[in-house]
VOFI-943935 format. One record per atom (N, C-alpha, C): residue number from 1; residue in three letters; atom name; x, z, y. Coordinates in nm, 3 decimals, m for minus. Layout:
BEGIN
(pt NUM 'ALA' 'CA' (X Z Y)) ...
//
This chain:
BEGIN
(pt 1 'MET' 'N' (0.237 m1.219 0.302)) (pt 1 'MET' 'CA' (0.160 m1.225 0.321)) (pt 1 'MET' 'C' (0.159 m1.385 0.357)) (pt 2 'GLN' 'N' (0.258 m1.425 0.413)) (pt 2 'GLN' 'CA' (0.307 m1.573 0.474)) (pt 2 'GLN' 'C' (0.278 m1.645 0.394)) (pt 3 'THR' 'N' (0.338 m1.658 0.273)) (pt 3 'THR' 'CA' (0.400 m1.773 0.164)) (pt 3 'THR' 'C' (0.268 m1.807 0.068)) (pt 4 'PRO' 'N' (0.289 m1.909 m0.012)) (pt 4 'PRO' 'CA' (0.162 m1.953 m0.098)) (pt 4 'PRO' 'C' (0.188 m1.830 m0.220)) (pt 5 'GLN' 'N' (0.308 m1.767 m0.242)) (pt 5 'GLN' 'CA' (0.315 m1.715 m0.378)) (pt 5 'GLN' 'C' (0.299 m1.556 m0.354)) (pt 6 'THR' 'N' (0.266 m1.504 m0.208)) (pt 6 'THR' 'CA' (0.208 m1.393 m0.175)) (pt 6 'THR' 'C' (0.088 m1.375 m0.074)) (pt 7 'GLY' 'N' (0.003 m1.534 m0.050)) (pt 7 'GLY' 'CA' (m0.125 m1.539 0.069)) (pt 7 'GLY' 'C' (m0.200 m1.469 m0.002)) (pt 8 'HIS' 'N' (m0.242 m1.468 m0.190)) (pt 8 'HIS' 'CA' (m0.344 m1.392 m0.220)) (pt 8 'HIS' 'C' (m0.369 m1.234 m0.172)) (pt 9 'PHE' 'N' (m0.266 m1.184 m0.150)) (pt 9 'PHE' 'CA' (m0.260 m1.007 m0.087)) (pt 9 'PHE' 'C' (m0.358 m1.031 0.001)) (pt 10 'ILE' 'N' (m0.376 m1.110 0.086)) (pt 10 'ILE' 'CA' (m0.475 m1.104 0.171)) (pt 10 'ILE' 'C' (m0.625 m1.060 0.140)) (pt 11 'LYS' 'N' (m0.637 m1.152 0.068)) (pt 11 'LYS' 'CA' (m0.782 m1.132 0.012)) (pt 11 'LYS' 'C' (m0.785 m1.088 m0.085)) (pt 12 'ASP' 'N' (m0.685 m1.017 m0.160)) (pt 12 'ASP' 'CA' (m0.687 m0.927 m0.269)) (pt 12 'ASP' 'C' (m0.750 m0.756 m0.198)) (pt 13 'PHE' 'N' (m0.621 m0.757 m0.137)) (pt 13 'PHE' 'CA' (m0.628 m0.636 m0.049)) (pt 13 'PHE' 'C' (m0.690 m0.633 0.060)) (pt 14 'GLY' 'N' (m0.775 m0.712 0.124)) (pt 14 'GLY' 'CA' (m0.830 m0.715 0.261)) (pt 14 'GLY' 'C' (m0.780 m0.727 0.361)) (pt 15 'LEU' 'N' (m0.694 m0.741 0.356)) (pt 15 'LEU' 'CA' (m0.543 m0.752 0.500)) (pt 15 'LEU' 'C' (m0.587 m0.802 0.552)) (pt 16 'PHE' 'N' (m0.557 m0.765 0.703)) (pt 16 'PHE' 'CA' (m0.513 m0.856 0.846)) (pt 16 'PHE' 'C' (m0.412 m0.877 0.916)) (pt 17 'THR' 'N' (m0.323 m0.799 0.887)) (pt 17 'THR' 'CA' (m0.154 m0.790 0.922)) (pt 17 'THR' 'C' (m0.073 m0.718 0.796)) (pt 18 'SER' 'N' (0.054 m0.740 0.842)) (pt 18 'SER' 'CA' (0.186 m0.664 0.759)) (pt 18 'SER' 'C' (0.097 m0.540 0.743)) (pt 19 'SER' 'N' (0.149 m0.518 0.608)) (pt 19 'SER' 'CA' (0.075 m0.389 0.591)) (pt 19 'SER' 'C' (0.174 m0.280 0.417)) (pt 20 'LEU' 'N' (0.171 m0.180 0.431)) (pt 20 'LEU' 'CA' (0.238 m0.087 0.306)) (pt 20 'LEU' 'C' (0.072 m0.064 0.233)) (pt 21 'VAL' 'N' (0.100 m0.117 0.112)) (pt 21 'VAL' 'CA' (0.006 m0.098 m0.001)) (pt 21 'VAL' 'C' (0.075 m0.065 m0.111)) (pt 22 'LEU' 'N' (m0.010 0.034 m0.173)) (pt 22 'LEU' 'CA' (0.049 0.112 m0.339)) (pt 22 'LEU' 'C' (m0.072 0.029 m0.394)) (pt 23 'ALA' 'N' (m0.045 m0.021 m0.521)) (pt 23 'ALA' 'CA' (m0.130 m0.096 m0.639)) (pt 23 'ALA' 'C' (m0.021 m0.007 m0.777)) (pt 24 'GLU' 'N' (m0.155 0.022 m0.842)) (pt 24 'GLU' 'CA' (m0.153 0.018 m0.969)) (pt 24 'GLU' 'C' (m0.198 m0.109 m1.073)) (pt 25 'VAL' 'N' (m0.088 m0.163 m1.117)) (pt 25 'VAL' 'CA' (m0.113 m0.319 m1.208)) (pt 25 'VAL' 'C' (m0.121 m0.226 m1.387)) (pt 26 'LYS' 'N' (m0.212 m0.336 m1.445)) (pt 26 'LYS' 'CA' (m0.191 m0.299 m1.579)) (pt 26 'LYS' 'C' (m0.233 m0.407 m1.591)) (pt 27 'ASP' 'N' (m0.106 m0.486 m1.680)) (pt 27 'ASP' 'CA' (m0.195 m0.606 m1.758)) (pt 27 'ASP' 'C' (m0.138 m0.729 m1.700)) (pt 28 'GLY' 'N' (m0.089 m0.727 m1.554)) (pt 28 'GLY' 'CA' (m0.067 m0.797 m1.467)) (pt 28 'GLY' 'C' (m0.181 m0.827 m1.381)) (pt 29 'ARG' 'N' (m0.278 m0.717 m1.375)) (pt 29 'ARG' 'CA' (m0.384 m0.724 m1.305)) (pt 29 'ARG' 'C' (m0.370 m0.585 m1.207)) (pt 30 'THR' 'N' (m0.424 m0.598 m1.053)) (pt 30 'THR' 'CA' (m0.447 m0.429 m1.032)) (pt 30 'THR' 'C' (m0.552 m0.385 m1.056)) (pt 31 'VAL' 'N' (m0.570 m0.299 m1.088)) (pt 31 'VAL' 'CA' (m0.669 m0.193 m1.151)) (pt 31 'VAL' 'C' (m0.685 m0.127 m0.980)) (pt 32 'LYS' 'N' (m0.602 m0.067 m0.888)) (pt 32 'LYS' 'CA' (m0.636 0.017 m0.805)) (pt 32 'LYS' 'C' (m0.545 0.020 m0.708)) (pt 33 'TYR' 'N' (m0.577 0.019 m0.539)) (pt 33 'TYR' 'CA' (m0.483 m0.025 m0.490)) (pt 33 'TYR' 'C' (m0.542 0.079 m0.364)) (pt 34 'LYS' 'N' (m0.435 0.139 m0.287)) (pt 34 'LYS' 'CA' (m0.461 0.209 m0.161)) (pt 34 'LYS' 'C' (m0.369 0.179 m0.033)) (pt 35 'ASN' 'N' (m0.438 0.124 0.058)) (pt 35 'ASN' 'CA' (m0.382 0.064 0.197)) (pt 35 'ASN' 'C' (m0.311 0.194 0.276)) (pt 36 'LEU' 'N' (m0.169 0.193 0.281)) (pt 36 'LEU' 'CA' (m0.165 0.299 0.426)) (pt 36 'LEU' 'C' (m0.188 0.255 0.550)) (pt 37 'ALA' 'N' (m0.268 0.270 0.609)) (pt 37 'ALA' 'CA' (m0.319 0.195 0.720)) (pt 37 'ALA' 'C' (m0.311 0.267 0.854)) (pt 38 'ARG' 'N' (m0.218 0.418 0.813)) (pt 38 'ARG' 'CA' (m0.139 0.449 0.927)) (pt 38 'ARG' 'C' (m0.020 0.432 0.956)) (pt 39 'VAL' 'N' (0.053 0.356 0.896)) (pt 39 'VAL' 'CA' (0.175 0.332 0.884)) (pt 39 'VAL' 'C' (0.238 0.280 1.058)) (pt 40 'TRP' 'N' (0.179 0.206 1.119)) (pt 40 'TRP' 'CA' (0.155 0.153 1.233)) (pt 40 'TRP' 'C' (0.151 0.243 1.323)) (pt 41 'GLU' 'N' (0.080 0.329 1.295)) (pt 41 'GLU' 'CA' (0.021 0.424 1.392)) (pt 41 'GLU' 'C' (0.158 0.585 1.398)) (pt 42 'LEU' 'N' (0.223 0.531 1.325)) (pt 42 'LEU' 'CA' (0.331 0.653 1.277)) (pt 42 'LEU' 'C' (0.459 0.611 1.272)) (pt 43 'ILE' 'N' (0.499 0.469 1.292)) (pt 43 'ILE' 'CA' (0.626 0.415 1.302)) (pt 43 'ILE' 'C' (0.718 0.429 1.366)) (pt 44 'ARG' 'N' (0.638 0.478 1.465)) (pt 44 'ARG' 'CA' (0.815 0.568 1.590)) (pt 44 'ARG' 'C' (0.808 0.711 1.593)) (pt 45 'ASP' 'N' (0.776 0.767 1.468)) (pt 45 'ASP' 'CA' (0.766 0.897 1.461)) (pt 45 'ASP' 'C' (0.835 0.902 1.292)) (pt 46 'GLU' 'N' (0.958 0.889 1.303)) (pt 46 'GLU' 'CA' (1.016 0.879 1.189)) (pt 46 'GLU' 'C' (0.947 0.989 1.074)) (pt 47 'ALA' 'N' (0.991 1.130 1.112)) (pt 47 'ALA' 'CA' (0.916 1.222 1.029)) (pt 47 'ALA' 'C' (0.800 1.223 0.990)) (pt 48 'ALA' 'N' (0.720 1.188 1.065)) (pt 48 'ALA' 'CA' (0.588 1.210 1.084)) (pt 48 'ALA' 'C' (0.512 1.090 0.936)) (pt 49 'PHE' 'N' (0.598 0.985 0.995)) (pt 49 'PHE' 'CA' (0.569 0.875 0.874)) (pt 49 'PHE' 'C' (0.673 0.874 0.752)) (pt 50 'ARG' 'N' (0.723 0.914 0.714)) (pt 50 'ARG' 'CA' (0.803 0.959 0.625)) (pt 50 'ARG' 'C' (0.732 1.088 0.517)) (pt 51 'LYS' 'N' (0.668 1.160 0.625)) (pt 51 'LYS' 'CA' (0.578 1.305 0.568)) (pt 51 'LYS' 'C' (0.445 1.179 0.458)) (pt 52 'TYR' 'N' (0.374 1.124 0.566)) (pt 52 'TYR' 'CA' (0.246 1.027 0.546)) (pt 52 'TYR' 'C' (0.247 0.971 0.432)) (pt 53 'VAL' 'N' (0.364 0.882 0.411)) (pt 53 'VAL' 'CA' (0.421 0.792 0.332)) (pt 53 'VAL' 'C' (0.470 0.852 0.183)) (pt 54 'HIS' 'N' (0.508 0.967 0.198)) (pt 54 'HIS' 'CA' (0.554 1.003 0.052)) (pt 54 'HIS' 'C' (0.457 1.119 0.027)) (pt 55 'ASN' 'N' (0.365 1.163 0.106)) (pt 55 'ASN' 'CA' (0.253 1.259 0.088)) (pt 55 'ASN' 'C' (0.152 1.124 m0.004)) (pt 56 'GLU' 'N' (0.110 1.037 0.066)) (pt 56 'GLU' 'CA' (0.017 0.940 0.031)) (pt 56 'GLU' 'C' (0.069 0.892 m0.135)) (pt 57 'THR' 'N' (0.210 0.837 m0.125)) (pt 57 'THR' 'CA' (0.241 0.840 m0.242)) (pt 57 'THR' 'C' (0.244 0.925 m0.308)) (pt 58 'ASP' 'N' (0.275 1.031 m0.349)) (pt 58 'ASP' 'CA' (0.207 1.125 m0.428)) (pt 58 'ASP' 'C' (0.086 1.140 m0.463)) (pt 59 'GLY' 'N' (m0.001 1.154 m0.371)) (pt 59 'GLY' 'CA' (m0.176 1.184 m0.413)) (pt 59 'GLY' 'C' (m0.145 1.039 m0.525)) (pt 60 'PHE' 'N' (m0.126 0.912 m0.455)) (pt 60 'PHE' 'CA' (m0.112 0.799 m0.558)) (pt 60 'PHE' 'C' (m0.100 0.820 m0.700)) (pt 61 'LEU' 'N' (0.027 0.857 m0.691)) (pt 61 'LEU' 'CA' (0.117 0.839 m0.854)) (pt 61 'LEU' 'C' (m0.001 0.947 m0.939)) (pt 62 'LYS' 'N' (m0.039 1.081 m0.850)) (pt 62 'LYS' 'CA' (m0.104 1.158 m0.938)) (pt 62 'LYS' 'C' (m0.216 1.080 m0.992)) (pt 63 'THR' 'N' (m0.262 1.015 m0.966)) (pt 63 'THR' 'CA' (m0.421 0.980 m1.023)) (pt 63 'THR' 'C' (m0.382 0.826 m1.125)) (pt 64 'VAL' 'N' (m0.221 0.759 m1.124)) (pt 64 'VAL' 'CA' (m0.246 0.681 m1.222)) (pt 64 'VAL' 'C' (m0.220 0.761 m1.379)) (pt 65 'LYS' 'N' (m0.238 0.591 m1.445)) (pt 65 'LYS' 'CA' (m0.253 0.731 m1.581)) (pt 65 'LYS' 'C' (m0.159 0.615 m1.657)) (pt 66 'PHE' 'N' (m0.026 0.693 m1.670)) (pt 66 'PHE' 'CA' (0.070 0.591 m1.780)) (pt 66 'PHE' 'C' (0.049 0.588 m1.882)) 
//
């Protein structure tokens, strides 16, 4: 988020801090994304963090059209 090459993510994904974002990219364009906002809330509970990221990633991938 803090370099010229990645600074666009702040605007593209509406970010205000370091974040974990899942994105579907087609032909170099982001067609949809999901900000996993709860990662900071769960960062100190490894099991809950892993479960959250796994479930959100699994759900997101089910919506991606390959």
